[in-house]
N, C-alpha and C positions, 0 to 999 in steps of 0.2 A: 755192052762192055763200055766202061768209062775210061777215056784216055786223058791223062793230064797233059796240058800244054807246058812246054818248057818256060820257066820263069825268065823274063827279060828285065833289063834294068828299068827302074821306075821312070816314067816320063816326067819331064820337068828340067829345071836348071839346078846345077849344084851351087853350093855357097860360093865357090871360087869363081864360077862363071858370073854370078850376080855381082860380086865385088868388082870383077873386071869391067863389067858394063857400067857400074856406078862410077868407077874411076875415069872411064872414057867420057861419060857425061859431064863429070866435073871439069875435065880438061877442056872440053868444047865450050862449056859455060864460061870458064875463065877467059878463054880467047875472045868470046863474043862480048863479054862485059868490058874487057880492056879495049876493044875496038869501038864500042858504043859510048862509053863514059865520056871521052873528050868531046864527042859531038853533042852529048846531052848538056855539058857545061857551056859549050858555045851557044846552044839553043837558049839556055837561060839568059846568057849575056845579051843575045839579040832581043829576047823578050823584054829585058830590062830597058834596053835602048828605046824600044817602041813605047814602053810604058812611060818613060820619062818624057818622050815627045808628046804623048797623048795628054799628060797632065800639064805640060807647058802650054799646049794649045788651049786647054780649059782655062788656064790662068789668063791667057790673052783674051779669050772670049769674055771672061769676067771683067777684065779691064775695059773692053769695048762697051760693055753694058753700063758699068758702074762709074767708070772714069778714074778709078784708082785700083792698084793691085790689092789682092786680099791680104789680110794680116796673117792668115794661116790657111792651109789647104782645106781645112774643115769648112771654110766659107764657100768652097766650090760645091759642097754637098748639101748644106742647109743654109737658109737665109740668115745672115748675121743681123744682130739687132742694129737698127738705124740704117739698114741698107735701102729702105724706101722701095718705090715701085720700079726702080731701074734694074734691080737684081732679076735676072732672067733664068735662074738656075732651076733645078740643080744642073751643074755643068758637067758633072762626072759622078760615077757611083763610088760609094765608100770603099769597095773592094779594090778599086783602081788606084788607091792611094798607097798601096803596098807593092813592093817589087816581087819578082818571082821567088825570092827566098823568104817572103813573108815579113819583111822589114818595112816599116813606114818610110816613105820617101822623105828626104830632107828638103825643106823649103827655106830659102833665104831671100828676104826682102828688106833692104836692097841687096842685090846679088854682088858677088865678087867679079862676075864675068859679064854682067848686063844688068838690066833693071831688076831681074830676079834670077835665082838659080833653083833648079830642081835637081836633086842628086840621089842616086841609088848607091849605097855603100858597097855593093857587090856581095859576093858569096860569103866573105868573111865577116860582113856586117860591121866593119871597122873602117875609119877613114884611111885613105891611101891604099896601098896594095898594088899588085900587078897581075896580069892574066885574068882569070875568072874572079879574082879578089879585088880587081881595080874598081875604083869609083867610076860611075857613069853619070855625066852631067849634061844638062840641057844645052850647054854651049858647044858641046862636041859634035 
């Protein structure tokens, strides 16, 4: 004899349960992003400060070898015409001439704060600003 088993509710999640889980995941993700985003911005600022110092050191190394400051940062990467045998580069890699936001570092020779200035324009890529948008200079 054949006995039929009683039908039970199908296994799985209902649409309402899935939506509730997605909403909770969204809330947790929002809280995590809000907590991490400011630290990420500070990390980029600290990376830019380090980058400016590295490029400034490369400019000083160029000066020690050649006896004058470069006319542009590209002279740190490839031998300028007329540099002679004193040029001991490359002093830096091409990729190191950009800040963490992908913007070319600004080089001033003569500088406003010393013999030369190296400047990252910050997250906003514009002169001036404050917070993560503030300029970062080699004299700071």
